[in-house]
N, C-alpha and C positions, 0 to 999 in steps of 0.2 A: 629542026627536023620535024616534019609533020608525019604522024602515023595514020594509017587507015583505021576506020572504025573497028574492023576485025582485029587489028593489032592492039588496039586499046583494051580489048577483052581477052587477050592471050594470057591465060592463067599460069603459063609456064614462066612468065616474066614477073619476078617478085615485086618490082615496082608497081606493076598494074594491080597486084593484089592489095598492096598498101593503099594505093590511090582509090581503088574501088571501095575498100572497107571504110576509108575516111569519108567518102561521099555517102555510102549506104548508111553509116551510123548517124548521119544527120536526119534521115527520114523519120524515125520515131519522134524526134524532138520537134521537127517541123509539123508532124501530124498533131502532136499534143498542143501546140500553140493555137491551132485552129479548131480542135475538136474536144479538148479536155479542159473544162472550166477551171479546174484547180491550177492550171498553168499561170493564169493571171495573178494568182496569189503570190507566186515567186517574184514577179515584177513589182508588185506592191511592196513586199517585204524587203526587196533589195533597194528600194528607194528610187526606182525609175519613175519619172514624171513627164507626161501622163503614162501610166503603166500599160494601158491597152494599146496606145500608139507604138510603144517600144516593143511590146510583145509581137504585134503584127509585123513591124519592121524586121525584127529578128527572124520571124518566120519567112518573110519574103527573101531576106538575105540567105537564109539556110536553103531555100528552094533553088536559088541561083547557084549557090556553092555546090549543092548536091548534083545538079545537072552538069556543072563544069567538071567536077571531080569524077563522076561516074562515066561520063562520055568522053573525057579527055579533052575538054575545050578550055583553052587559056589556063592550063593547069598551074603554071607558075603563079599567076594572079589569084586564081581560085584557092590554091593552097595557102598562099600568104594571107589572104583576107580571112580564110577559115581559121588560120592560126590566131589572128588578132581577135576574131569574133569569139573563139573559144577561150582566149585569155580573158576577155571581158566577162564572159560567162563565169569563169573561175573566180574572178574578183567578186562578181555578184553572189556566187554561192558562199564565198568566204564572208561577205558582209552579212549574209543571212544566218549562216551556221557557225562561222568561226572555226570550222573543222577542216582537216586535211584529208583524212581517209574517206574514200568514196562510200564504203559500206556503212558508214555512220552519218552519211549526208554531207560529206566534205567535197572539196574542189578537186581532188586528185583525178577524177575521171575527165573533167574538162581540161585540166592541165596536160594529162597524158595525150589526149586527142589534139590539143593545140600543138604539142611537140611533134606528133606524127604528121600533122598537116604542114608544119614548117619543114620537115624532112622532105615531104612530097614536093613542096615549092622549091626547095634547094635543088633537089634532083632534077626537076623539070627545067629549072634555070640553067643548070650546068649541061643538060642534055640538048637544049635548044634555044635558050634565051628567055627573055621576059614574056614574049608572046607565045611561047610553047604551050 
């Protein structure tokens, strides 16, 4: 079932709220990858080689995922890829800090949003299939 653009932004629909938040929360991280020089340090510390390539690739992936989630385009796929992307980020954070709690630099934040994106993907799949 395909929704209209206006229906994708109906904030009386709790699924829309979760989907929008999942997409909107990617924007600050996307911004950081292109405009905050310290972001490259994370990719170096996490062992990504070459780090600059992986940082820009992650930024490009986040841009596509944010567009898909915010505007309700291929939500099942965007949510599933976002969940995987954030799970990889969680592993990267764990490799750098070895901590769980987000307030001390751990991977909890990434894991939480990975789970939220997985829920978005599952809901979209059951609501309309893989291409929903």
